[in-house]
N, C-alpha and C positions, 0 to 999 in steps of 0.2 A: 402798453401795460410794462414791458419790460424795462421802459426807461425809467420806472418809479425808483425813488430814492431807497426804499425797502426791498428792492429785489435786486439780487447779485446773481450775474450769471458767468458761469465758467463752462466753456468747451473745451475739448481736447484734454480732459483732465481725467486719470482714473481714479475713481471714487476711492478705492481702497488705499491710495497713496496719500489720500488727504482726510479720511474719515475720522482719525484720532485728533487731527488738528483742528477740526471746524466743531461747532455746537449750535448747527441750524435749527430753527423752529421748526420750518417745513423742509422738505426736500422730494424733488421730482428725480427718480432714479430711472435711467433708461436701458440700464445693461439686463444682462440675466438675470431672472429672479432667483434662480436656485444658487447664482454665485453671489448675490446680496446676502443671502440667508446661509452663506458658508457651507452651501451643498449638505445642511443639516439632513435632508431626505433623499440623497443622493442625486444623481444628475435628474431632471424631470423629464417624462415622457415626452414633451413636444422637443426636447432638444434631441432626441433619438430617431428622429424620422429618416427612414432610409428610402433613398430614390433608386430605381433600378431605370437604366437608360438602355435602351433598344435601338437598333439601327436598321431599317428594311430598305436596303439599296435597290431591291427590284419592284419597289412599290411605288408609284406615283403619288398616291395621295392614302394615308392609313387613316386620319379623320378629317373633317370637313374643316377644321380650325385647330390651331396650337393648343388651345385649351377647351375641354369639353367637361361640363358638369354633370354628375351622375347622381342626381337627388336620392335620397331614400324617400320613398313613397310610404306615407303613415297615414292611415285611418282613424281619427280620434272620433270620439264619440261625442254628438252635439250637446252643448252645453246652453242652458236655457237661462236668461236673464230672470232675475226675481225682478226687476223693474218694469214688467212688460205689462 
């Protein structure tokens, strides 16, 4: 698909360096969405995730695997279809 005559692919290019020089009909922007909109609403929350790293040197195994998912359990009311 990328080999089509109507598709132009550029990699390693900063969109903001060329934005005023191009006039594409469509664009696929893969950068930070808050940057694309010039931080109009400030930095979006997804960009402010804070990780805390803890080291437990005296513990052989703190969790059974490297990543453990703790899903929220929600009990939703039953929905009945009108097509029954």
